[in-house]
C-alpha positions in Angstrom: -19.1 -35.1 -18.3 -22.1 -32.7 -17.9 -22.8 -30.7 -21.0 -22.6 -26.9 -20.6 -25.8 -24.9 -20.0 -27.4 -23.6 -23.2 -26.6 -20.0 -24.2 -29.2 -17.4 -23.6 -28.3 -14.8 -26.2 -31.6 -12.9 -26.2 -30.8 -10.8 -23.2 -32.5 -7.5 -23.9 -36.0 -6.1 -24.1 -36.6 -5.3 -27.8 -39.3 -3.0 -28.8 -41.1 -3.9 -32.0 -40.4 -0.3 -33.3 -36.6 -0.9 -33.0 -36.9 -4.3 -34.7 -38.9 -2.9 -37.6 -36.4 -0.1 -38.0 -33.6 -2.6 -38.2 -35.6 -4.5 -40.7 -36.1 -1.4 -42.8 -32.3 -0.8 -42.6 -31.8 -4.3 -44.1 -34.3 -3.5 -46.9 -32.5 -0.2 -47.6 -35.6 1.9 -46.9 -34.1 3.7 -44.0 -30.6 4.4 -42.6 -28.7 3.1 -39.6 -28.6 6.6 -38.3 -32.4 6.4 -37.8 -32.0 3.3 -35.8 -29.2 4.8 -33.7 -31.5 7.8 -32.9 -34.2 5.5 -31.6 -31.8 3.5 -29.4 -30.1 6.7 -28.2 -33.4 8.1 -27.2 -34.4 5.0 -25.3 -31.2 4.1 -23.5 -29.2 6.1 -21.1 -25.9 4.1 -20.9 -23.4 3.0 -23.5 -23.4 -0.6 -22.3 -27.2 -0.8 -22.6 -27.1 0.6 -26.1 -24.4 -1.8 -27.2 -26.3 -4.9 -25.8 -29.5 -3.8 -27.6 -27.6 -3.3 -30.9 -26.1 -6.7 -30.5 -29.5 -8.4 -30.4 -30.8 -6.2 -33.3 -27.6 -7.1 -35.3 -28.3 -10.8 -34.9 -32.0 -10.4 -35.7 -31.8 -8.3 -38.9 -28.6 -6.2 -39.4 -25.9 -8.8 -39.3 -27.4 -12.3 -38.9 -25.0 -15.3 -38.7 -24.0 -16.4 -42.2 -26.2 -19.5 -42.3 -29.3 -17.2 -41.6 -28.3 -14.4 -44.0 -30.4 -15.7 -46.9 -33.3 -16.4 -44.6 -33.2 -12.9 -43.3 -33.0 -11.5 -46.9 -36.1 -13.4 -47.9 -37.9 -12.1 -44.8 -36.8 -8.5 -45.7 -38.0 -9.0 -49.3 -41.5 -10.1 -48.0 -41.6 -6.9 -45.9 -40.6 -4.8 -48.9 -42.8 -6.4 -51.5 -45.9 -6.9 -49.4 -47.1 -3.8 -47.5 -48.9 -4.6 -44.4 -47.0 -7.8 -43.7 -47.0 -8.5 -39.9 -43.8 -7.1 -38.5 -44.4 -9.3 -35.4 -44.4 -12.4 -37.6 -41.2 -11.5 -39.3 -39.4 -10.5 -36.1 -40.8 -13.6 -34.3 -39.5 -15.8 -37.1 -36.0 -14.3 -37.0 -36.0 -14.6 -33.2 -37.0 -18.3 -33.4 -34.3 -19.0 -36.0 -31.4 -17.4 -34.2 -32.2 -17.4 -30.5 -33.1 -20.9 -29.0 -33.8 -19.2 -25.7 -36.5 -17.0 -27.3 -38.0 -20.1 -28.9 -38.0 -22.0 -25.6 -39.9 -19.2 -23.9 -42.4 -19.0 -26.8 -42.9 -22.8 -26.7 -43.5 -22.8 -23.0 -45.9 -19.9 -23.1 -47.7 -21.5 -26.0 -48.2 -24.8 -24.2 -49.2 -23.3 -20.9 -51.8 -21.0 -22.5 -53.1 -23.5 -25.0 -56.2 -24.5 -23.0 -57.3 -21.5 -20.9 -55.5 -18.7 -22.7 -53.4 -17.7 -19.6 -50.8 -18.8 -17.2 -48.5 -17.4 -14.5 -45.0 -16.1 -15.0 -43.9 -18.4 -12.2 -44.9 -21.4 -14.3 -42.8 -20.1 -17.2 -39.8 -19.4 -15.0 -40.0 -22.9 -13.4 -40.0 -24.6 -16.8 -37.2 -22.4 -18.1 -35.1 -23.2 -15.0 -35.6 -26.9 -15.7 -34.1 -26.5 -19.1 -31.5 -23.8 -18.6 -30.7 -24.3 -15.0 -31.0 -22.1 -11.9 -28.1 -19.9 -13.1 -27.6 -16.2 -12.8 -29.5 -14.4 -15.5 -32.0 -17.1 -16.5 -34.9 -15.5 -14.7 -34.0 -12.0 -15.8 -33.6 -12.9 -19.4 -36.8 -14.8 -19.4 -38.5 -11.6 -18.3 -36.8 -9.8 -21.1 -38.3 -12.2 -23.7 -41.7 -12.0 -22.0 -41.6 -8.2 -22.0 -40.6 -8.2 -25.7 -43.4 -10.6 -26.6 -45.9 -8.4 -24.8 -44.6 -5.3 -26.7 -45.0 -7.2 -29.9 -48.7 -7.9 -29.2 -48.5 -11.6 -28.4 -49.4 -11.5 -24.7 -50.7 -9.2 -22.0 -49.0 -9.1 -18.6 -50.9 -8.0 -15.5 -50.6 -8.1 -11.7 -47.0 -6.7 -11.9 -46.1 -9.3 -14.6 -47.3 -12.3 -12.6 -50.2 -13.1 -14.9 -49.8 -13.8 -18.6 -52.7 -13.9 -21.1 -52.7 -14.5 -24.8 -53.8 -11.6 -27.0 -56.0 -12.2 -30.0 -54.0 -14.1 -32.6 -52.7 -12.4 -35.7 -54.4 -13.8 -38.8 -51.7 -14.5 -41.5 -54.1 -16.3 -43.9 -53.0 -15.5 -47.5 -49.7 -13.8 -46.5 -46.4 -14.9 -48.0 -44.9 -14.8 -44.6 -46.6 -18.1 -43.7 -44.1 -20.5 -45.4 -41.3 -18.3 -44.1 -42.5 -18.5 -40.6 -42.9 -22.3 -40.9 -39.3 -22.4 -42.0 -38.4 -20.4 -38.9 -40.0 -23.2 -36.8 -38.1 -25.8 -38.7 -34.8 -24.0 -38.1 -35.6 -23.8 -34.4 -36.7 -27.4 -34.1 -33.8 -28.7 -36.2 -36.0 -31.5 -37.7 -39.0 -32.0 -39.9 -42.5 -31.2 -38.6 -45.9 -32.7 -39.2 -48.0 -30.4 -41.4 -51.1 -31.4 -39.5 -49.7 -30.0 -36.2 -48.3 -26.7 -37.5 -51.4 -24.6 -36.9 -51.3 -25.5 -33.2 -47.5 -25.4 -32.8 -46.8 -23.6 -29.5 -43.7 -21.9 -31.0 -46.0 -19.7 -33.1 -48.9 -19.4 -30.7 -49.6 -15.7 -31.6 -50.5 -16.5 -35.2 -53.2 -18.2 -37.3 -51.7 -19.7 -40.4 -54.9 -20.0 -42.4 -56.3 -22.7 -44.7 -54.7 -24.6 -47.6 -51.4 -24.9 -45.7 -50.1 -28.0 -47.5 -50.7 -26.3 -50.9 -49.0 -23.1 -49.8 -46.0 -24.9 -48.3 -45.6 -27.1 -51.4 -45.1 -24.0 -53.5 -42.1 -22.8 -51.4 -38.7 -23.7 -52.9 -37.1 -23.4 -49.4 -39.3 -26.2 -48.1 -39.5 -29.9 -48.9 -42.9 -31.7 -48.5 -42.9 -35.5 -48.1 -44.8 -38.4 -46.4 -43.1 -40.2 -43.5 -43.1 -44.0 -42.8 -46.4 -43.6 -40.8 -48.1 -42.0 -43.8 -48.1 -38.5 -42.2 -47.3 -35.4 -44.3 -44.2 -33.7 -43.0 -42.3 -30.6 -44.0 -38.6 -30.0 -43.8 -36.0 -27.4 -45.1 -34.9 -28.2 -48.6 -31.4 -29.6 -48.8 
């Protein structure tokens, strides 16, 4: 029997300002009323407001139980470390809870790895191969691309037909790095080679910086080990 198509989930354009406000609600530094005012000012219909709140709920306000502690640690980094990249934090939550978002990120990361750009048609074709030519796949892919552009990861031109990477965000020295690596692990569902993390297409908008092995080894949420081939790998601690 054919397995059902993967769920999309991330079906709305999300401005970084909305995501940061939701994050601030989680840290207790602002109120839900402030977020509601932002959404009310940007949306004309009740259905659109509800769908946007649903995505923001899963990202920061009410993540699924298995991601609640992960979200709390991300929120604590934001609270304790002024200047932490909100893009990195929101990107990490999106990777962890929305496989569709992660698939778009991975495809864009791979397609732009050599020349720094690609076409949206290439992205749509790869997404259709994985999610099928079903209603909504193309539109939702555009929602993710529009969000990633708003978050400063890519620039879209020629009516959205061309995609170019923006300058990467340097996270060197930031405590968000191990947390973002954990997000990659949660999306992948398996251990990852430490040597390939810097070039992992899932996190193409970021530079992780030097001394990565040392920094990951100091994170209680992660487990560092050597596999049978002698490669250093990282996994989520049991």
